Each structure stands twice: as structure tokens, then as C-alpha cells.
Legacy VTK file of the C-alpha trace (Angstrom):
# vtk DataFile Version 3.0
C-alpha trace
ASCII
DATASET POLYDATA
POINTS 443 float
-2.384 174.166 -153.333
0.647 175.121 -155.234
4.092 175.091 -153.082
5.546 178.673 -153.174
9.200 177.574 -152.142
9.595 173.960 -152.626
10.324 172.256 -156.054
10.282 168.741 -156.871
13.479 168.104 -155.069
13.781 170.607 -152.177
14.546 174.385 -153.006
16.945 175.092 -155.344
18.017 178.154 -157.230
20.666 180.848 -158.069
22.894 181.923 -155.078
21.955 185.182 -153.470
18.857 185.286 -155.715
15.156 185.723 -154.250
15.056 182.390 -152.251
18.718 181.166 -152.191
20.362 183.608 -149.755
21.203 184.204 -145.808
18.255 185.923 -145.175
15.546 183.101 -146.518
17.807 180.427 -145.202
17.537 181.709 -141.602
13.773 181.695 -142.028
13.854 178.337 -143.614
15.761 176.785 -140.628
13.130 178.716 -138.303
10.320 177.299 -139.771
11.446 173.899 -140.443
12.746 173.885 -136.745
9.354 175.257 -135.452
7.450 172.517 -137.492
9.473 169.526 -136.134
9.654 170.480 -132.645
6.090 170.866 -132.495
5.963 167.182 -133.444
7.390 166.179 -129.923
8.371 162.733 -131.014
12.047 162.902 -130.641
14.924 165.018 -128.691
15.098 168.431 -130.470
17.984 167.774 -132.932
18.683 168.477 -136.646
21.945 167.303 -138.359
23.228 169.325 -141.414
25.476 168.052 -144.181
26.314 170.108 -147.360
28.362 169.669 -150.948
31.469 171.424 -151.784
30.133 174.872 -152.949
31.700 177.966 -151.638
28.195 179.397 -151.128
27.789 176.612 -148.316
29.526 178.813 -146.383
27.123 181.794 -146.471
23.953 179.607 -146.221
25.071 177.061 -143.624
25.424 179.392 -140.742
21.892 181.327 -141.694
20.292 177.971 -141.612
22.108 176.684 -138.259
21.048 180.373 -136.680
17.458 179.719 -137.701
17.469 176.290 -136.519
19.145 177.362 -133.185
16.515 180.242 -132.808
13.629 177.592 -132.792
15.188 175.686 -130.041
16.607 172.803 -132.063
20.197 171.289 -131.374
22.223 171.112 -134.207
25.076 168.903 -135.443
27.033 169.839 -138.528
28.504 167.063 -140.509
30.619 168.887 -143.644
30.565 167.254 -147.008
28.591 164.225 -147.313
26.529 162.396 -149.482
22.875 162.957 -149.524
21.850 159.489 -148.518
24.667 159.559 -145.612
22.661 162.305 -144.441
19.542 160.440 -144.695
20.920 157.466 -143.013
22.441 159.133 -139.968
19.299 161.314 -139.577
17.438 157.920 -138.875
20.291 156.144 -137.125
21.160 159.196 -134.693
17.201 159.557 -133.931
17.244 163.288 -135.201
14.123 165.141 -135.795
15.308 166.058 -139.328
18.201 166.322 -141.391
18.917 169.275 -143.954
21.221 168.899 -146.742
22.481 171.934 -148.616
23.037 171.213 -152.042
22.125 172.224 -155.993
23.086 168.531 -156.703
24.311 168.431 -160.525
23.792 172.095 -161.007
26.753 174.245 -161.573
28.406 176.112 -158.552
26.190 179.103 -159.012
23.200 177.795 -157.462
22.442 175.933 -154.336
19.437 174.926 -151.966
18.383 172.377 -149.892
16.829 168.944 -149.340
14.929 168.176 -146.083
14.454 164.760 -144.239
12.022 163.557 -141.575
13.007 161.471 -138.750
12.490 158.151 -140.825
15.210 159.202 -143.201
12.558 160.136 -145.860
12.354 163.279 -148.167
9.365 165.056 -146.879
5.615 164.871 -148.223
4.232 167.651 -150.335
1.624 168.028 -147.186
4.913 168.827 -144.687
6.246 171.136 -147.122
3.372 173.161 -147.281
3.228 173.348 -143.734
6.427 174.332 -143.225
5.862 177.067 -146.120
2.975 178.543 -143.849
5.667 179.017 -141.213
8.082 180.635 -143.426
6.007 183.722 -143.958
4.859 184.143 -140.334
6.459 187.059 -138.442
9.725 185.768 -137.218
9.031 186.946 -133.458
6.342 184.262 -133.313
8.797 181.422 -133.448
11.705 182.615 -131.780
12.682 180.766 -128.551
13.214 182.090 -125.296
17.112 182.843 -124.489
17.276 179.886 -122.119
15.490 177.409 -124.821
18.138 178.331 -127.761
19.722 175.348 -129.394
23.102 174.159 -129.273
25.492 173.609 -132.175
28.333 170.837 -132.705
30.603 169.809 -135.319
30.440 165.913 -135.828
33.688 165.049 -137.285
33.130 161.188 -137.924
30.136 161.585 -140.446
32.092 159.949 -143.497
33.357 157.282 -141.171
29.866 156.535 -139.816
28.120 156.469 -143.446
30.791 154.249 -144.721
30.123 151.711 -141.784
26.704 151.765 -142.550
26.928 151.009 -146.168
29.290 148.208 -145.778
26.981 146.523 -143.322
24.349 145.692 -146.208
27.264 143.295 -147.467
28.716 140.274 -145.898
32.120 140.509 -144.208
33.931 138.654 -146.905
32.764 140.972 -149.716
35.937 142.563 -150.919
36.817 144.515 -154.198
40.707 143.128 -154.575
42.165 142.730 -158.229
39.590 145.274 -159.383
40.494 148.469 -160.823
37.798 150.808 -160.379
37.800 154.658 -161.779
35.509 156.760 -159.780
34.511 160.619 -160.598
33.277 162.218 -157.593
32.151 165.596 -159.432
34.364 167.607 -156.955
31.145 166.959 -154.802
29.868 165.797 -151.760
31.130 162.328 -152.418
34.855 163.087 -152.811
36.056 161.728 -149.450
33.585 158.857 -149.095
33.666 157.533 -152.416
37.382 156.866 -152.831
37.538 155.828 -149.174
34.880 153.190 -149.316
36.251 151.385 -152.468
39.775 151.429 -151.240
38.696 150.139 -147.884
37.161 147.098 -149.784
40.752 146.373 -151.431
40.197 148.027 -154.941
42.800 149.948 -157.156
41.028 153.203 -156.956
41.754 155.809 -159.870
39.911 158.631 -158.360
39.051 161.791 -160.359
36.937 165.005 -159.482
38.400 164.991 -155.754
39.918 168.607 -155.621
36.833 170.655 -154.776
37.601 174.347 -154.707
34.062 175.641 -154.361
33.696 176.470 -157.783
34.513 173.368 -159.814
31.507 171.144 -158.444
30.110 169.190 -161.632
32.053 171.382 -164.054
32.915 169.030 -166.857
33.125 166.195 -164.382
30.616 163.980 -162.513
27.309 161.978 -164.006
26.154 164.950 -166.414
29.802 164.643 -167.935
30.404 160.585 -168.177
32.987 161.230 -171.037
35.264 161.792 -168.482
34.951 158.471 -166.847
35.174 156.882 -170.182
38.511 158.242 -171.053
39.794 157.082 -167.719
38.629 153.699 -168.106
40.064 153.209 -171.531
43.623 154.799 -170.328
43.795 152.903 -167.043
42.229 149.451 -168.667
39.887 149.752 -165.476
37.367 147.018 -165.021
34.661 149.708 -164.263
34.136 153.426 -164.001
31.635 155.049 -161.265
30.418 158.679 -161.899
28.673 160.662 -159.194
26.906 163.826 -159.326
27.390 167.014 -156.861
25.784 165.424 -153.967
26.084 161.706 -154.856
22.503 160.838 -154.679
23.096 159.732 -158.856
25.446 157.423 -160.673
26.441 156.869 -164.277
28.520 154.087 -164.758
31.240 152.546 -167.658
31.870 149.244 -168.498
35.284 148.028 -169.248
34.910 148.486 -173.144
33.881 152.255 -172.606
30.146 151.710 -173.018
28.237 154.631 -170.677
25.620 152.848 -168.480
23.053 155.255 -167.497
19.969 154.610 -165.003
17.931 152.602 -166.984
20.538 149.940 -167.789
21.621 149.760 -164.174
17.787 149.212 -163.011
17.218 146.641 -165.781
20.412 144.781 -164.291
19.711 145.012 -160.975
16.016 144.214 -161.471
16.974 141.126 -163.463
19.437 139.707 -160.689
16.983 140.371 -157.783
14.321 138.589 -159.571
16.503 135.648 -160.001
17.786 135.703 -156.274
14.181 136.279 -155.550
15.096 139.543 -153.693
12.878 141.701 -156.197
9.395 142.679 -154.355
6.604 143.435 -156.430
8.268 145.169 -159.574
10.074 148.298 -160.606
9.242 152.151 -160.387
10.392 154.134 -163.038
9.326 157.746 -164.493
7.825 159.402 -167.267
11.481 159.776 -168.660
12.155 156.063 -168.209
13.079 154.761 -171.574
10.336 152.735 -173.623
12.873 149.908 -174.306
13.157 149.518 -170.269
9.240 149.097 -170.171
9.474 146.717 -173.201
12.394 144.589 -171.378
10.547 144.084 -168.833
7.362 143.309 -170.207
9.615 140.540 -171.744
10.975 139.676 -168.165
7.643 139.362 -166.614
8.518 142.248 -164.046
6.025 144.378 -163.146
6.965 148.220 -164.345
4.583 151.265 -163.470
5.893 155.097 -164.019
5.847 158.066 -161.559
6.350 161.744 -161.782
10.107 162.946 -162.431
11.864 163.012 -159.073
13.238 160.507 -156.857
11.185 161.591 -154.279
7.867 160.599 -156.516
9.361 157.159 -157.147
9.918 156.502 -153.208
6.374 157.387 -152.788
5.132 155.090 -155.723
7.343 152.159 -154.534
5.742 152.505 -151.051
2.485 152.756 -152.866
3.039 149.364 -154.643
5.261 147.924 -151.957
8.061 147.370 -154.717
11.649 147.257 -153.236
13.524 148.872 -156.463
13.049 152.288 -158.615
14.931 154.969 -160.041
15.790 157.220 -162.898
17.338 157.297 -166.411
19.575 160.030 -164.911
20.856 157.811 -162.413
18.578 158.549 -159.212
18.123 154.654 -157.862
16.566 153.715 -154.972
17.504 150.527 -153.622
14.382 150.102 -151.048
16.010 146.911 -149.325
19.028 148.977 -148.066
17.852 153.041 -148.359
15.184 155.761 -148.482
16.617 157.932 -151.204
18.760 157.539 -154.368
22.673 156.548 -153.028
25.210 156.374 -155.914
27.735 154.636 -153.626
24.936 152.044 -152.639
24.102 151.474 -155.879
27.767 151.119 -157.015
28.639 148.466 -154.312
25.450 146.204 -155.125
26.443 146.450 -158.709
30.336 145.330 -157.724
28.732 142.836 -155.681
27.284 141.097 -158.465
30.430 141.546 -160.456
32.493 139.970 -157.554
32.914 136.397 -159.127
34.927 137.882 -162.356
31.768 138.690 -164.427
32.344 141.445 -166.661
30.536 144.831 -166.496
29.643 144.861 -170.226
27.928 141.501 -169.556
26.016 142.441 -166.706
24.573 145.648 -167.607
23.752 145.238 -171.282
20.083 143.992 -170.788
18.204 145.866 -173.174
18.285 147.934 -176.775
17.054 151.603 -175.875
14.243 152.794 -178.116
15.234 155.877 -180.104
14.178 159.353 -178.589
13.165 162.422 -180.227
12.952 165.342 -177.582
12.022 168.837 -178.690
11.598 172.023 -176.507
9.338 174.733 -177.797
9.477 178.339 -176.193
6.148 179.751 -175.399
4.840 182.856 -173.581
2.392 180.674 -171.347
3.148 177.137 -170.314
-0.573 176.769 -169.696
-1.053 176.656 -173.504
-0.617 172.735 -172.776
-4.170 172.653 -171.798
-5.595 174.473 -174.866
-8.348 171.940 -176.262
-6.876 171.898 -179.901
-3.210 170.878 -178.314
-4.922 168.467 -176.241
-6.335 166.771 -179.396
-3.158 166.824 -181.160
-1.734 165.052 -178.416
-4.442 162.436 -178.279
-4.093 162.058 -182.224
-0.241 161.475 -181.882
-0.590 159.225 -178.977
-3.240 157.119 -180.741
-0.925 156.728 -184.026
2.227 155.553 -182.000
0.301 153.342 -179.561
1.716 149.791 -179.588
4.726 150.905 -181.360
6.140 153.544 -178.860
5.014 156.462 -176.882
4.336 160.451 -176.529
4.973 162.606 -173.584
4.268 166.272 -173.299
5.012 168.310 -170.352
5.754 171.585 -169.072
9.172 172.531 -168.195
9.872 173.191 -164.578
12.206 175.693 -164.815
11.849 177.305 -168.334
9.114 178.996 -170.363
8.914 175.679 -172.530
6.862 173.009 -173.382
8.750 169.746 -173.782
7.576 167.194 -176.427
8.950 163.681 -176.145
8.781 160.715 -178.539
9.936 157.030 -178.186
9.636 154.596 -181.166
11.662 152.271 -183.262
9.812 153.200 -186.302
11.518 156.877 -186.825
9.390 158.000 -189.544
6.127 157.415 -187.263
8.072 159.008 -184.277
8.978 162.193 -186.231
5.628 162.533 -187.714
3.965 161.938 -184.240
6.068 164.634 -182.492
5.521 167.216 -185.613
1.885 166.881 -185.044
2.250 168.057 -181.583
4.800 170.663 -182.110
3.050 172.196 -185.282
-0.091 172.636 -183.307
1.783 174.284 -180.379
3.220 176.858 -183.045
LINES 1 444
443 0 1 2 3 4 5 6 7 8 9 10 11 12 13 14 15 16 17 18 19 20 21 22 23 24 25 26 27 28 29 30 31 32 33 34 35 36 37 38 39 40 41 42 43 44 45 46 47 48 49 50 51 52 53 54 55 56 57 58 59 60 61 62 63 64 65 66 67 68 69 70 71 72 73 74 75 76 77 78 79 80 81 82 83 84 85 86 87 88 89 90 91 92 93 94 95 96 97 98 99 100 101 102 103 104 105 106 107 108 109 110 111 112 113 114 115 116 117 118 119 120 121 122 123 124 125 126 127 128 129 130 131 132 133 134 135 136 137 138 139 140 141 142 143 144 145 146 147 148 149 150 151 152 153 154 155 156 157 158 159 160 161 162 163 164 165 166 167 168 169 170 171 172 173 174 175 176 177 178 179 180 181 182 183 184 185 186 187 188 189 190 191 192 193 194 195 196 197 198 199 200 201 202 203 204 205 206 207 208 209 210 211 212 213 214 215 216 217 218 219 220 221 222 223 224 225 226 227 228 229 230 231 232 233 234 235 236 237 238 239 240 241 242 243 244 245 246 247 248 249 250 251 252 253 254 255 256 257 258 259 260 261 262 263 264 265 266 267 268 269 270 271 272 273 274 275 276 277 278 279 280 281 282 283 284 285 286 287 288 289 290 291 292 293 294 295 296 297 298 299 300 301 302 303 304 305 306 307 308 309 310 311 312 313 314 315 316 317 318 319 320 321 322 323 324 325 326 327 328 329 330 331 332 333 334 335 336 337 338 339 340 341 342 343 344 345 346 347 348 349 350 351 352 353 354 355 356 357 358 359 360 361 362 363 364 365 366 367 368 369 370 371 372 373 374 375 376 377 378 379 380 381 382 383 384 385 386 387 388 389 390 391 392 393 394 395 396 397 398 399 400 401 402 403 404 405 406 407 408 409 410 411 412 413 414 415 416 417 418 419 420 421 422 423 424 425 426 427 428 429 430 431 432 433 434 435 436 437 438 439 440 441 442
């Protein structure tokens, strides 16, 4: 059954649109509160964090009202990275955690991500159960007056999150002598990021730390890495760190100004973990992970499997295969030893820990050469055209031609009326030929 409200990573869309408005967030709160309350496994507690979007001020009260109406007690944390919420959901033994965010999207969008008591993003099955409650008559789920939830503001969220992060490393670990640029995208990590690095002794050049409700991800953050590149060069920094709006992604920059994406970070950490005998099983990537990364892992004798796009699906495959490292090219990286979801600051700390003995970022991260990629987006009236038998045959033909020299990926866009055709190969002539075989058939 196709989900009605939830996408690959929670619920997301334009503010005051069909699903992203106060009325719907009341219903989301009431439905999710009703579901988790029915589990009767813990205290009836929900905790809520958010990024810095102006629209958070309209959505959070509606969500709180829905949860309290379901009989849940609520703690609001204010701006906090997504994994900070996940960690605190688990440590506070709450029934659920809700992050109000649209991640790397512009300020005009918003949404939410839901976490269970184990700090994990919800499964498709649980999301479907919550969806069935959303569409029921509201009065059926409302609590009696004496059973309504209470709401409290928790001011120590950032401090508690930083404390949890630092506990993963030995007490002697410090960043003294390092100049670090951090771009917090004017988002959820704007307090926690600089505070964490300074507490470890680094000299911090912080940018993207002046949110005004409208500038989240605007020409900054992980989707605009040129910002850290220029700042690293200007300040002669040892490394640059760039987060997205809810700080669950990270893109980095070495001391030479080279941008380091998620695939390169994963390759470096996997190699280190393997040498330290910390890597369990192998690594999970996604359908979009670069072919060069796959070839690198083959050479290194590291198992590599692909999951659907979305860090939730990466985590599910990590659990299934009993792997402890996985992630995406976009910078969602899950360190299974420490966390249940992507965390830009945690990945930054693990990388900086590897560099603590004076090793240069350019030496640590440059593990493989990316395979050239060709991506074409074709507008279509109906995305189900991808199931047409002639188009299937063209995909099969192109995949056969490129086999052993690259790969082909054809998929529907999740948000637009487009088919995305992506190919990767060092043989650029063959790459163009194979992609065009499919494009011409679709057209």
C-alpha cells in the first residue's frame, strides 16, 4: 500500500500547502500521540526539536496541541540537530521524538521526521498505522479533560547533546592547534556546532550562524560548499565542515580547498575502521553512491551493498546485514557504533579524531577517484512510462553494454514529473551512448 502522507524521509512540502499547515500538524500530533500511547511501553512522553525556519513558530504549537490532546506529555527543545533529538529521545526514555524540519530545502518548505523510543526513524509499517489514524474522526482520539498532556520547555537540549557526543571519545581527545571552519547553514546546528568544537579547544571560524527564519540553507551549508572552500582558503584553516539545515548531513573541505563529499568521507572512515578492526561486516551505500566507491571497496576487500535513497533505508539495510557503517553521497552518514541516524557533527568528530596526530585532511580523505557521471532528467506526463516494455528493453540493453565498465540507473523522481537517467563509466563515449539509448526511447 502506498503511503499517503509520509515520503522517503518523513513528511515535507511547501509551508501552508495541503499537508504542511497548522491544521494538518494538529492531526499529525494527535495521530502519532494516539499510536505511541497505545503501545503502553513507556511513560507518555514526546519530545520536539526544530530547525530555524520561521514557519516552525506556526507548526510547533499545532503539533504540541495535537500531542497534548492525545494525552502525551511534551518537552520542547528548540533548535537542535536531528540526531540530537534522536539521541535524547532514547536517553530520556520518551515514547517518541519529532523533528520539525525540511532538512536541506529552502525556508519556504517545512515538514517533520518521527523517531521511536529506540531513537530510530519509523518503519514504513508504523508510518502506515499512523496515517490510518490521521484520517479518522478527530473526536475518537481526543483525551478526557483530566487526561490531557502537559508541556514543558527543556533548555538543556544542546548541552545534553554535546555531552553525549563527547562521551564517544576518550577524555584526552582535543582539537587544540586546529583552525576549523564550520558552516551551520543558519540551521539547527548553529549553536551546537561551534560550541562543540570550541569546547574541545579548536579555533573556530563559524559561518551560517545567524538565522533569521528565512536564510536557512540560503547560499550556505552542505548544498553550497563553495562557502567553506573560500573560507578555508581565506583563513588558512586545517579543515572545513559544512552542515545542512537540520545538521544530519555533512560535506567537508580539506586544507587545499578540495570539497569532500559523503562517498569520500565513507571511504576514508571505512578504511580506518577496517585497519582498526572496528568495521563490522561492510558498508551500505545507496543507488546514487559513485561507482568509483564500489570499485575502491572491491579492491580493499570491503563488502559493499546498495540501499534505496534515504538514510532510513540505509539504516534498515545496515541492520539487516549487521554492518556498522553506511551513508549517502549527499553527506547522510550513519556511524552505527554511535548513532541511529545521520549526524554531521558526530561524523566531523570521528574524522577529526583520525586527524588528531597531525595528519592532513587531504591525505586522509582522498581514497579513490570518482567515476564520471552523466545524469539526464526527462519530463514526462506519466512517470509510470518507466514500466513500458520497450523502455525496459532499452534499459536492459544499455545495462548489458556497460556491464563491467560502469552502471546505469533509471528511476522516477520523487517530487517531479520526471524520469532520471544516470550512468557512470570511465569510458565517456560508452557512457553517453548507453544513456542516450534510454533517453531516446523515453522521448
